[in-house]
C-alpha positions in Angstrom: 0.2 0.0 -0.3 1.0 3.8 -0.6 1.7 6.4 1.8 -1.6 7.9 1.4 -3.4 4.2 1.7 -1.3 3.3 5.0 -3.0 3.4 8.3 -1.6 2.7 11.4 -4.4 0.3 12.4 -2.0 -2.1 10.2 0.0 -2.4 13.4 -2.8 -4.5 14.8 -1.3 -7.3 12.8 2.4 -7.3 14.3 0.3 -6.4 17.5 -1.4 -10.0 17.0 1.5 -12.0 15.8 3.3 -10.9 19.1 0.4 -11.9 21.1 0.3 -15.5 19.4 3.9 -15.8 20.1 3.3 -15.1 23.5 0.3 -17.9 24.2 2.9 -20.9 24.2 5.0 -19.4 26.5 2.3 -18.2 29.1 0.5 -21.5 28.7 3.8 -23.4 29.5 4.6 -20.6 32.5 1.0 -21.2 34.2 0.7 -24.9 33.4 4.0 -26.6 34.2 5.4 -27.3 37.5 9.0 -25.5 36.8 9.8 -23.7 40.0 10.3 -20.2 40.9 10.4 -17.4 38.3 9.9 -17.4 34.6 10.1 -20.7 32.7 13.1 -21.1 30.6 13.8 -23.7 27.7 16.7 -25.5 29.6 14.0 -25.9 32.5 11.4 -27.6 30.0 13.7 -30.0 28.7 14.9 -31.0 32.0 11.7 -32.3 32.8 10.7 -36.2 32.4 8.7 -35.9 29.1 7.1 -38.8 27.2 7.5 -38.8 23.4 4.3 -37.4 23.0 5.1 -34.3 25.2 8.2 -34.0 23.6 6.6 -33.3 20.2 4.0 -31.3 21.7 6.3 -28.6 23.3 8.5 -28.8 20.1 5.3 -27.3 18.3 4.8 -24.8 20.9 8.3 -23.6 20.7 7.9 -23.8 16.8 5.0 -21.2 17.2 6.9 -19.1 19.5 9.9 -18.9 17.0 7.7 -18.3 13.8 5.4 -15.3 15.6 8.4 -13.9 17.3 9.8 -13.4 13.5 6.6 -12.3 12.0 6.0 -9.6 14.9 9.5 -8.0 14.6 9.2 -8.1 10.7 6.0 -6.4 10.6 6.9 -4.2 13.3 10.2 -2.8 11.2 7.7 -2.8 8.0 5.1 -1.0 9.4 7.2 1.5 11.3 9.0 2.6 8.1 5.6 3.0 6.4 4.3 4.9 9.5 7.4 7.6 9.6 6.5 8.3 5.9 2.9 8.3 6.3 3.6 10.8 9.6 5.0 13.2 7.0 2.2 13.3 4.8 -1.1 15.2 5.0 -3.0 12.2 6.3 -1.3 12.4 9.9 -2.5 16.0 10.8 -6.1 15.1 9.5 -6.4 11.8 11.5 -5.0 13.6 14.8 -7.9 16.2 14.5 -10.5 13.8 14.0 -12.2 12.3 17.4 -13.9 9.6 15.6 -10.6 8.2 14.1 -7.7 9.3 15.8 -7.6 6.2 18.0 -6.4 4.6 15.4 -2.7 6.6 16.2 -2.7 4.3 19.2 -2.2 0.8 17.5 1.5 1.4 17.0 2.0 2.3 20.5 0.2 -0.9 21.8 2.4 -3.1 19.2 5.9 -1.5 20.5 4.6 -2.5 24.2 4.0 -5.7 23.0 7.4 -6.0 21.8 8.6 -5.8 25.5 6.5 -8.7 26.3 8.1 -10.9 23.4 11.4 -9.9 24.9 10.3 -11.0 28.4 8.5 -14.1 27.4 9.8 -15.7 24.1 12.9 -14.3 23.4 14.2 -14.6 27.1 12.9 -18.2 27.4 15.4 -19.4 24.0 18.1 -17.1 24.9 20.5 -18.1 28.0 22.1 -14.8 27.8 18.9 -13.0 28.6 17.3 -15.5 31.1 20.7 -15.9 33.1 21.2 -12.0 33.3 17.4 -11.1 33.9 18.0 -9.2 37.0 20.6 -7.1 35.0 17.9 -6.3 32.4 15.2 -4.2 34.9 17.1 -1.2 35.2 17.4 -0.6 31.1 13.9 -2.0 30.7 12.7 0.6 33.4 14.4 3.4 31.6 12.9 2.5 28.3 9.6 2.0 29.8 9.4 5.2 31.8 10.1 6.9 28.3 7.2 5.4 26.9 5.1 6.0 29.7 5.8 9.6 29.1 4.8 9.2 25.3 1.8 7.1 25.9 0.4 9.7 28.8 1.4 12.8 26.7 -0.6 11.1 23.6 -3.6 10.1 25.7 -3.8 13.3 27.3 -3.6 15.2 24.0 -6.1 13.0 22.0 -8.7 13.7 24.9 -8.3 17.3 24.7 -8.8 17.4 21.1 -12.2 15.3 21.9 -13.2 17.8 24.3 -12.3 20.9 22.5 -13.3 19.8 18.9 -16.5 17.8 20.1 -17.9 15.2 17.6 -21.2 13.3 17.2 -21.1 10.6 19.8 -23.8 8.5 17.9 -21.1 7.5 15.4 -18.4 5.9 17.8 -17.6 2.4 17.9 -15.8 -0.2 20.2 -12.5 0.8 18.5 -12.8 3.8 21.1 -11.6 1.5 23.4 -7.9 1.4 21.9 -7.5 4.2 24.7 -7.5 2.1 27.6 -6.4 -1.2 25.8 -3.1 1.3 25.2 -3.0 2.3 28.9 -3.5 -1.4 29.9 -0.8 -2.4 27.9 1.2 0.2 29.1 0.3 -0.9 33.0 0.9 -4.5 32.5 4.4 -4.1 31.6 4.7 -1.7 34.4 3.6 -4.2 37.0 5.5 -6.9 35.5 8.5 -5.1 36.5 7.3 -4.1 39.5 6.6 -7.6 40.4 9.9 -9.2 39.0 12.7 -6.6 40.1 14.4 -7.6 43.1 15.6 -3.7 43.4 13.4 -2.1 45.8 13.4 1.4 44.3 12.7 0.2 40.6 9.7 -2.2 42.0 8.2 0.8 43.7 8.8 3.4 41.0 7.2 1.1 38.7 4.4 0.1 40.7 3.1 3.7 41.6 3.5 4.9 37.8 1.6 1.7 36.9 -1.4 3.2 39.5 -1.2 6.2 37.5 -1.8 4.5 33.7 -3.9 1.8 35.1 -6.2 4.3 37.1 -6.6 6.3 33.9 -7.3 3.2 31.8 -9.8 1.5 34.0 -11.5 5.1 34.4 -11.6 5.4 30.6 -12.8 1.6 30.0 -15.7 2.1 32.5 -16.7 5.6 31.1 -16.3 4.5 27.3 -18.4 1.4 27.8 -21.2 3.1 29.1 -21.0 5.6 26.6 -20.9 2.7 23.8 -23.6 0.5 25.2 -25.8 3.6 25.3 -25.2 4.9 21.9 -25.4 1.4 20.4 -29.0 1.0 22.4 -30.2 4.4 20.7 -29.3 3.3 17.4 -31.0 0.7 15.2 -29.5 -2.5 14.6 -25.9 -3.5 14.4 -23.3 -0.7 13.5 -21.6 -1.1 9.7 -19.7 -4.5 9.3 -16.3 -2.8 9.1 -16.8 -1.8 13.0 -18.1 -5.3 14.0 -15.0 -6.9 15.1 -14.1 -4.5 17.3 -17.1 -5.6 19.6 -14.7 -8.2 21.0 -12.1 -5.6 22.3 -13.4 -5.5 25.6 -11.6 -9.0 26.3 -8.3 -7.9 25.8 -9.1 -4.8 28.0 -10.0 -7.2 30.7 -7.2 -9.2 30.5 -4.6 -6.8 30.5 -6.2 -4.9 33.7 -6.6 -8.4 35.4 -3.2 -9.3 34.8 -1.8 -5.9 35.8 -4.0 -6.4 39.3 -2.5 -10.2 39.5 1.2 -8.7 39.2 0.5 -5.7 41.5 -0.5 -8.3 44.1 2.9 -10.1 43.8 4.7 -6.9 44.3 2.6 -6.2 47.5 3.6 -9.5 48.5 7.2 -9.8 47.8 7.9 -6.1 48.7 5.4 -4.9 51.5 4.7 -8.0 53.1 1.3 -8.5 52.2 -0.4 -11.9 52.4 -3.3 -11.5 49.9 -3.9 -15.5 49.0 -8.1 -15.3 47.6 -7.3 -11.4 46.2 -5.3 -13.5 43.3 -8.3 -15.9 42.8 -10.9 -13.3 42.8 -9.1 -10.9 40.3 -8.4 -13.7 37.8 -11.6 -15.7 38.4 -13.9 -12.7 38.3 -12.2 -11.7 35.0 -12.0 -14.9 33.2 -15.9 -15.7 34.2 -16.6 -12.1 32.5 -14.5 -13.0 29.3 -16.3 -16.4 28.8 -20.0 -15.0 28.6 -19.0 -11.6 26.8 -16.8 -14.0 24.5 -20.1 -16.2 23.7 -22.3 -12.9 23.2 -19.5 -11.3 21.0 -19.5 -14.1 18.8 -23.5 -14.5 18.7 -23.8 -11.0 17.0 -20.9 -11.8 14.5 -22.6 -14.9 13.3 -24.2 -13.1 10.1 -20.9 -11.3 9.5 -18.8 -14.4 9.1 -21.6 -16.0 6.9 -21.9 -13.1 5.0 -18.9 -10.8 4.7 -15.8 -11.9 6.4 -14.4 -14.6 4.0 -15.2 -12.3 1.2 -13.7 -9.1 2.0 -10.6 -7.5 3.9 -10.4 -4.3 6.1 -7.9 -3.9 8.4 -10.2 -3.6 11.4 -10.8 -7.3 11.0 -7.1 -7.7 12.6 -9.0 -7.1 15.8 -10.2 -10.6 16.1 -6.9 -11.8 16.8 -6.2 -9.8 20.3 -9.7 -11.1 22.0 -8.6 -14.8 21.2 -5.1 -14.3 22.4 -6.2 -12.7 25.5 -8.7 -15.2 26.2 -6.4 -17.8 26.1 -3.8 -15.9 27.9 -6.1 -15.1 31.0 -7.2 -18.7 30.9 -3.6 -19.8 31.6 -3.7 -17.8 34.4 -7.0 -19.3 35.6 -5.9 -22.7 35.0 -3.0 -21.9 37.7 -5.1 -19.9 40.3 -8.7 -20.7 39.9 -9.0 -24.6 38.6 -6.5 -27.0 37.2 -8.6 -29.1 34.7 -8.0 -30.7 31.6 -11.2 -29.4 29.8 -10.0 -26.1 30.4 -6.6 -27.0 29.0 -8.0 -28.2 26.0 -10.1 -25.1 25.4 -6.8 -23.1 25.6 -5.0 -25.2 23.4 -8.0 -25.0 20.7 -8.2 -21.5 21.2 -4.8 -21.1 20.2 -5.1 -23.3 17.2 -8.2 -21.4 16.3 -6.0 -17.9 16.5 -3.3 -19.1 14.5 -5.6 -20.4 11.6 -7.7 -16.9 11.9 -4.3 -15.0 11.8 -3.0 -16.7 8.8 -6.5 -16.3 7.0 -6.2 -12.2 7.8 -2.4 -12.3 6.8 -3.0 -14.1 3.5 -6.0 -11.7 2.8 -3.9 -8.7 4.0 -1.2 -9.6 1.5 -3.3 -10.2 -1.4 -4.6 -6.7 -1.0 -1.1 -4.9 -0.7 -0.3 -6.7 -3.9 -3.5 -5.9 -5.4 -3.9 -9.6 -6.3 -7.4 -9.8 -5.1 -10.0 -10.4 -7.8 -11.8 -12.6 -5.9 -11.6 -10.5 -2.7 -13.4 -7.0 -1.8 -10.3 -5.1 -0.1 -10.5 -1.7 1.6 -8.3 0.2 4.1 
């Protein structure tokens, strides 16, 4: 796609790839008894595994490697296009439009996902990272702090534009939840630093900064969901098909804030002597219970969309289907460890991962075809 046709929402593709890369890591982290800390490859292969388990875990590792590669390749490609696009007239036009300027948040969310990929899959495979993990928290804290300033400035600037310019609130859609999504991704990285760092100053600083971004994100999530549901009930029928996949963006928001709460609890236990016990069950269990019924509700609204539109067309907002599937499986892995250890749940998590991979490649194939104008049988739109 040329500069004028580029949209920052394309970063949802790299974001999704990063999420898929993290899925097997989180699954192993919370379903295998590997001792304290984050699981590493050496810990996995030191276990007594059957031949079937060996094949299974090799497949999980392959998924991590493949999607880590896709994530960083797409991030580089889209970043180059983003820089070119920001020099065009399209950038200021988008920023001034409160109904569309949330799209600029997608690159920031994807960049933060890169930190999760480094802490998860990359650290899992590279002994130089896992063996020196404690030494990485200071540079990670510095990078995250700079990103924290960028995200907070961007969020406040966009909110300022919304308040000053005004807009037709009946035209908003669930893509508006990219605001709390970004703040949730920022918070989940910060609480990760707070929970895992052995340096008291780094941990407490990251925790407090995470409270700033997290409180802002939760406030916006609640306010925007009330407005969105009120606006929808006042309109007739479902929104346009381009906006339908965004119905499910509530799920990754819930996952991010639940994991942030989970990690903040570990920070309180490790640094301030709290004994939280049932707190973890409540945070993870309630959040995952909410996601189960909301996932069923969301897909019930999308039945006709999948039957009539999804496989015949491509628009970049379709990438919004990946993050909810990733988020559901990730929080489900936490639930497996904290709420109930059940093989049925484990099977659901594996099926969710397979479904996510299939949907990802289906969307990637359509995205490539539309980028190359090789879409005689496919309707394409930015």
